[in-house]
N, C-alpha and C positions, 0 to 999 in steps of 0.2 A: 350701721351699714344697711344698704337697701338691696344689694344684689351680689351675687357671685357668678362669674362666668369664666370659662376657659378662654384664655388668650394672652393678655398683655400687662402694662406698667404699674407703678406704685406712686402714691401721692408724694412721697418724699424723693422718689428718684429724680424727679424733674429739677429739684434744686440741687442735686448733685451736678458737678460741673464738667463731666467728661464729654468728649466730642463725638465719638462714634466707634464703630467696628474697626478693629485694628487688623490689617492684613498680615498674616503670618510671615515672618521673614523680614519685616520692615526694619531697617536699621538706620541709624542717624547718618546725616551727611558726612563726608570726609572731614577729618580733622583739620583745623586751620593751622596746625603747627607743622605742616608738611615742609619738605625741603625746598630749595630754590625752585626746582622744576614744577613741584606741586603748586607753589604759590603763583608761578607764572600761568599755570593752567587755570587756577582760580580767578586770576586776573582777567584772562581771556574770557572765562565764563561770565564774569561780571559785566563785560562789555555787552553781552547779549541780554541779560536780565535786568541789571541795575540801571544801565544808562540808555535803554531803549527810549524812554519818554523824553528825557532832557536832550537826547541825541538827536531827536527828530524835530525839536523846536525851531531850528533855522528854517523850516518849511514855512512857518507862518508868523514868527515873532516880528521881524523887521517889516514884513508886509503890512501887518496891522497898524504899524506906526504911521505909515505913509500912503496907505491905500484903503485902510479899514473904515469902519463906521466913524471912528473918532480920529481920522487921519490929520496929520499936521502938515503944513506947507513944506514942500521939498526944497529946502534951501541948504547951502553948505553948512551954516552953523547948526541947523536942525539935525542934519545927517550926523555931524561930529558929536553933537549932544547926545543923540539916541545911542550912538556906538559907546560913548563914554559911560552912559547909564547901563548898557548891556555889560560892558567890561567889568565895571565895579560891582554890579549884582553878581556876576559869576565869582568874582574874587572874594567879596565879603560874605555873601549868603551861602554859596556852595563850598568854596575853598576853605574860608576861615571858620565859619559857623559849623557846617556839617563835617567836613573832612578833618579839621583839626580839633573841634570841640565836641560836638554831639556824638561823633563816633566812639568817644570814650565812655559814654553812658550805656554800657552793654550790660544786660541782664544774663549772666552766664553765657555770653557770646550772642545772645539775640538782641534785636533792636525793634523799633517801632513804637507807636504811641502807647499801646497797652504795656509793652515792656518797660517803657519810661514810667508809666504810671505806677507799676508794681514796684519800682525802686524807691518810691517815697516811703519814708519811715512810717511805721505804724503806731508809734508811741504818742505821748501827750504833746510833744513839741508842735505838731501840726493838726491837733485834734479839731480845732475850731474851723480851719479852712479845708480839711480833708474833703468834706462833701463838695465844696466848690471846685477843688482840683480834680475830683473824680468826675464832676459834671463837665468840666473842660475836656477831660480825656475822652469822655463820651462824644463830646462835640467834635473833637478832632478825628475820631474814628468815623463818625457820621459823614463829615465832610470828605473823607477819602472815598466813601461810597459814591458821592457826587462826582468825584475825580474819576473814579472807575467807570462811570457811564460816559463822561465827556471825552476822556482820552482816546478810546478807540474811534469814536465818531469823528473828532476833529482831525486826528492824525491820518486816518485812511483817506478821509475826504480831501485834506490838503494835498496828499500825495497824488491822488487821481486827478485833481484839478490841474495838475501839470500838463495833462493832454490838451487843455485849452491853450497853452503856450504854443503847442506844436501846430494845432489846427483848430479853427472855429468849429468845424464840423463835429468835434467831439463833444460839444456842450450838451446835447441831449442825452448822452450816455454816461455823464458823469454820476448822477444819482444812482441809476440802475447798477452800475459797476460797483460803487461804493457799498450799496446795500448787499450785493451779492458777495463781496469780499467779507463783510462783517458776518453775514449768515454763515458762510463757510468756516469762518474763524471760530465762531461759537459752536458749530456743529461738530468740529473735531476735538473739542475740549475733553469729551468723554474717553477719548483714546490717550490722553495724557500728554505731557511735553517732553517725555524722555527722548523720542526719536528725533523730532525737529529741534529739540534743545541742543543737540549736538553741533548744529550748524548756526545756532544763534550768534555765538561769539565770533566765529570767522566772518559771517556776514556783516556784523557791526564793525569788525576790524576794517573791512573793505570800505564800509560806509564812512567811517571817521577819516580814513586815509584819503578817500576820494574828495570829500567836501572840504577837508583841510587843504588839499592840494589845489583844488579849483579856486578857493579863496586866496591862497598865497599868490597865484598867477595875477589876480586882479589887484592885489595890494600893490604889487610892483608897478601897475600902471597909474595908480593914485596914491603915492606914499604919504600924501597929506592926512590920510585917515589914521595914521600912526599918532597923530596928535591927540586922538581920543583916549589914549592910555592915560593921559593927564585928567584929573577930575574937574579941571577948569571948564572944558566944554559942556559938562553937565550942569555946572553952576550957572553958566551963561544961558544955558537952555531954559532953566526955570526963571531966570531973571527977565528973559524976553517974552516968554510964553504964558507966564503967570498960571491961571487956572487950567488953561489948555494943556499946559505942560504936565500938570498933575494927572490929567485925563489920559495922556499919552503914556505916562508911567504905568497905568493899568495894562497897557499893551506890552511894554518893555518887560513886565513881569513874566510874560510868556517864555522867556528864554531860560527861566529857572524852574519851570514846571517839570516835576520829575525829581527835583532835588531831594525831596523827602525819601525817595526810594533808596538813596545811599544809606540811610539809617534803617529803614524798614527791612531791607534785604540783607542786613549785616549778618544774620545768622546763617545765611546760605554760603557765604564766601569769606567772611571774617574782615575786620577793619583794614588789615594790612593790604590784601589784594585790591580792595575797593579804592584806597588811597593810591596805589601804584597806577591803577587804570586811569584814574581821574588826572593825576598830575602829569603822567607820561604821555597820554594820547588824547583823552576826551577833552579836557579843558583847552589844550593848544589847538586841536582841530576846530572846536566851536568857535574860539576867538578868531581864528584865521578866517573861517567862513563868514562870520558876522562882519568882520572888517572888509572881506571881499565883497559882500553884498553892498556895504557902504560905499566902497570905491566904485562898484558898478553903477550905483545911483547917481554918483557925482559925474561920472562920465556919460551915462545914458539915462536920463530921468524917465524915459519912456518905459523902463522895465519896472516901475513902481508897482504895477499890478501884480507882479509875482517876481520879486527880486532874486529869490533862491534860483528858480529856473532861468531867470533872465542873465545870470552870469555862467550858466552852463553852455559849453560850445554846442552849436546846433546839431552836429553829427552825433553828439552823446545824449541828446534829449530823450529819446525813447528809452534807451537802456537806463538813464538816470530816473526816469518815471518808474521803471520796473524795480530798480534798486531801492528807491524811496518807498515804494508800496511794500516791498518786503521788509524794509526797516520799520515802517509804521505798524505792520502786522506783528512784528517782534515787540515793539513798544506796547501795543495793545495786549499782547499775550502776557508780558510782564505785569501789566496793571490788572489783568483778569486774575492771574495766579495770586497776586497780592491781595485781591478782594477775597478769594477763597481763604487764604491764610488768616486774613483779618477776621473773617466770619467764624473760622474754627476757634480762634482765640476768644472771640466774643461768647461763643457757647461755653467754652471752658471756664470763663470768668462769670457766667451767670447772667449775662445781659442779652442773651439771644436764645430763642427756643431751639430745641433739638431739630437738627436737619440732617439729611442723609449725606454722609461724607464717604466718598469713594477714593480709595488709594489707587493711584494709576501706575505706581512703580513698586516693585518688590525690593528695590535697592535704596531708595531715598524717601524718607518718612514725609518730607515737606511736599511732594508732589501729590496733590489731592484734587478732587473734582466734586463740587456741590451742584447737583442738577437744578435745584430751585433757584439758586443765585444765578447760575449760568442762563437759564431760561429768562429770568427777569432782566439781566444785563443786556442780553441779545435784543429783546424788543424795545428796551429803553434806548439803546444806541441807534437802532434802525429808526425808531420814531423820532429821535433828535435830528438825524440827517434829513428825513422827510419834512420835518416841521421848519428847521432853520435853512436848509437847502445849500447854504454857502458857508465855508469855513470862516469867513470874516464875521458873519453873524453869530456863528457859533462861538467864536473867540471871546464874545462879550460875556459868556456864561462861565468861562474857564477860570479866571483868575481868582475869584473869591474862595473857592475851596482850597486852593493851593496856599494863598497868603494867610488865611485864617488858620490852617493847620500848622504852618511854619511859626506863627505867633504863639499858638498854644504850646508848641514844642519848645520855644524859647522859655516861656513861663515855667513849664514843668522842669525844664532843665535847671532853672535857677534854684528851685526848691530841692531838687535832688542833690545838686552840688553843695548847696548851703547846709542843708539839714542831714542828708544821708552820708555825704562825704566829709562833712565838717569843715569845708573850705572857708577861709576868712571872707567877710562880707565884701571888702574892697576887691578881692580877687575874682569874685563871682559877679558882683554888680556891674563892674565896668564893661566886660565883654557882652554881658546880656543886655545892657542898656544899648549898645551899638546895634545888636541883633534886633531888638525890639523897635529901634528907630527905623531900620529898613523894613521890618515886617509890617509895621503900623502905616508906614507911608504907602506901601504896596496895597495894603488892605484898604486904606481910605480911598486910594485911586479907583480901586475896583468897585467900591460901593457906589460910585458915580454911574456904574454900568448895570445897576440892578434892573431897571426897566427895559434894557436892551437885551436881556437874556440872563443876567445874573440871578434873576428870581428863581430860575430852574434849579441852580445849585443850592440856594438857600431852602427851596421847598424840599428837595431830596434829604438834605441834611436835617431839616426840622422833623421830617417824617421818621428818619432813622433814630434820631435822639429820643423822640417821644416813644417809639417802640421799644427801644433798648432800656429806657428809664422805667417804662411800664412794666416790662417783664421782670426787671430787677426788683422793683417794689412789690409787684404782685407775688413773686416767689417768697419775698420776706414775709409778706402778710399772711400767705398761705402756711408757711413754716411756723409763724407764731401761732396761728390757729391750731395747728397740730400739736404744738407743745402744750397748749393750754388744756388739751383733753388727754395728754399722755400721762403715764404713770412711771415712777422710778423702776428701773429694771430689777433692782433688788427686791422690791415688793412683789413683782410678778414671779420672780424665781421662788420666792418664799411660798407663794401660793401654789406654784407647781409642785414644790417639795411636799406641801401639806396635802393636796388633793391626789397626787400621784396618778395622773392621767395615763391612759393607755398610749404606748409608744409603738409606732409602726415602722417597719424597716425603711431605710433610705435616708437621704439628706434633704433638709428643706433650707433654702437660702432666702432670707428676707432682707430686702434692700432698705437702707435707712440713711436719711440725709445727715443725721447727727451720730457722732461716735459715742454718745451717751444716751440713756433713756430706752424706752421700749417702743419699737416701731408699731404703728397703728395696725399694720398688716397682721402682725402676730396677735394683737389683741382681738381683732375681728375674726381671724381664723380660728383661734382657740374657743372664742365665744360661741361660734356655730358648729364647728366640727367636733370639739371636745377631745381631740386627740393631738398628740405631738409625734413628729418624726423622731427616730432614734438619735440623729444628729441634727441640730439646729444651728445654723450659721447666720449671724447678723453682719451683713456686708455694708460697709460705708466707703464710698469713693470720694476723696477730697481733692481739691484743686490747690496746688501749691503756688506761691507768689513768684516762682522761678519757671523758666521755660522747661526745664527737665528736672527729673529727680533721679538721684543715683539708684541703680537697681538694688543695691544693698539696703536702701532706706525705703524701698517701695512698700513693703507689707509689714503690718504689726498684727500679731495674732495673740488673743487673750483667751484662756479658758475660764468661762464664767460659772461652771458647775452646772449640774442637772442636765448634762448633754448639750449645753449651749456654748458657743464659741463666738467671738467677735473678731472680724477681720477689717482693718482699716487700710485701704490702699491709697497711696498718694501719687498724683500725677501732675506734671507741670502743664502750664497752659499751652505749650506747643506739642503736647503728647496726646495720644489717642488710647484711652482705656478700652479693655475688652473683658467682660465679666467671665466667661468661661476660662480665658487665659489667666485671670487672677486666681480663680479656683484651682487651676492646675498648678500654679506656682505655689500657692498656699499648701496644697496637699504635699508637695515635694518638701515643704519646710516643716511638715509634721502635723498639719491640720487633720483632725479626725473627721474625715468625710468620705462618702462613697464616690465612686467614679461618675462620669457624666451621664451614663445610662440610668443611674439610680438617684440623680439629683433633680429636685423639682424647685423651680424659682417662683416665689410668691411675690407678685407685684400689685400695685394698686393703680387704679384710675379714678380720679375724683371728677365729679360733675359739679361745676362751679355755679353757685347761685349768687347774684348780685345784690341781694337783699340784706346782707350783713352790715356790721357796724365798723368795718375797718376804715382806716383814714383815707383810702383811695377814692378819688372822685367817681361818680357813677359811670361817666364815659370811659374812664380808665379801667373800671372793673369790667365793663363789656368788651373793651379792647383786649384786656388780659384773657378773658374767657375765650375769645375767638382765637388768640394766639395759642392758648393751651390746647384747644380742640384740634388745632392743625399742626401741633408739634409732632415730630417723627415718633412713632410707637417705640416703647422702651425695648421691645424684643430686637428690632433691627438696629436701633440706636446703640445698644450696649452689646450687640453681637450675640444675644441669647437665642438658643434654638427655640422656635415658636412651640414645638411640640412638648417641651419641658416647662411650660409656664402656666400658672393659674392666676388669673386676675381677680382682685377684690375691689368692687366698686363702692364708692362712698360719695354722698352729697356733702358739699362744704359751702357755708355761707361766708362770703367775703364782705 
């Protein structure tokens, strides 16, 4: 130990996986087992959160097929072919894959790539490929960060571009208006979504009703578009267009962007309400609007530059631009909130450094705000808009993240169904083979757009994967380094019993990553101070492989003798621990400890030296050191009062 100073964290505490200070009074979201009226309310709420992204895809999906950078000739067969591809994409990928199959893979009600990853069995059956599956899970999460950057940019920009349809004079104002809306959207994140969230569902209800109605009117003008319900036009489309048809498939995939949100947001609403919303309103409205755009293209090819606004009656154009802008803001909000939740899960699972997590609601635990992530997303989105300038150019960067994540979800689902649920191979392999056929086709088509903007998504995902893997491996190496110099707790307690050191009044809390062994902070403190507090508590916070832990199973308290006690607190990866709250609960369960004013927390802060012999490459050691230095201090991270903390510094070679 090189220094001792008053203020903050512990070498082991950073490997503990909790997320941040918990707001008193935070309670879980409403139960999904509510009555009929409750389920309808949840279904309405799902419209505003779950379907914001996929619900605004009609703004740009068809346009990119016939007017974008990889546009195909506007012929009758091509229009029917594209509509057939859109229809069957919605049916197979969203309705069958996600609504009927993937939503079954809930981890105690929660969904998402990390929840699916945690469902994998931990035994020997998958021991050889578990590292590969874990890496795929990290890639899927990283790709969602890329999606989180692109979604607000392309959605808002596409909506505002509708002004060009009304008047050419609006062209110079498109980018400034888009950037202003994005800036305002991120600026209000710190206030939370509780207030505006109440109107999300009703607004999206109006949105889907309006776009479905407009599409239906135009379908009656060109009933031939109903032929696209058959898969034959899609087959003819590829037969006639060959490689160009595959390129256009990369634009068709835009119609299912946001499909992953059905699974990721399952914990907020439950599978039932999400299915009801999709089958009763969202899917029919989307199909009607896409077919209406196709009918409009057949009747008036000149609207190819923006078929969504091209089928909107002239007198409704400005109100529609306003409604579309509001809908895209909602879609962006849903993605931003999803990135916040994903980051908290990453912190809990030990693949992301500590960040400040702010709870914006006293009623719903899932409503959180992470300033660092919000700031990074805001400037990334605004930068994207300024660099790409048009939604058509930005669309090229959009599909890779979505299709790769969907493919990873299919692979992880196979192993969960086969090895965790013990389903017969034939029962699992058949549907997953169909899902992967679609996923790989979409992904391959988007790889052709790497140079046109897809590189941006790949770059963001690669940076995120490297950061998450480095943090995970760095914490593991650091933990092994600490274990190598630690001693068994029984030996330390025997030494205490033999030497009988002076005991001072009060309670000392030492945080430890391991529920066994002696924390280094105790060894260093005893070595230099030569006294112990009357009550010594060794506190370990562990992350369970479930979203939540039953309150009755939260704490385990053990009396170790010599005035020492061990407290192990278990939290799910969707929960937020708070150390003072843990201590209060432990005292109520019989822990021999003084009150908050007589409790001192001993934490540690390590100075990392990259000259050690760990297996990490030198550049990863340096990256890990930088990440560790910039991690949120443990006092604010664990909600510990700064005035009750003593920090013990130590230099560690990696």
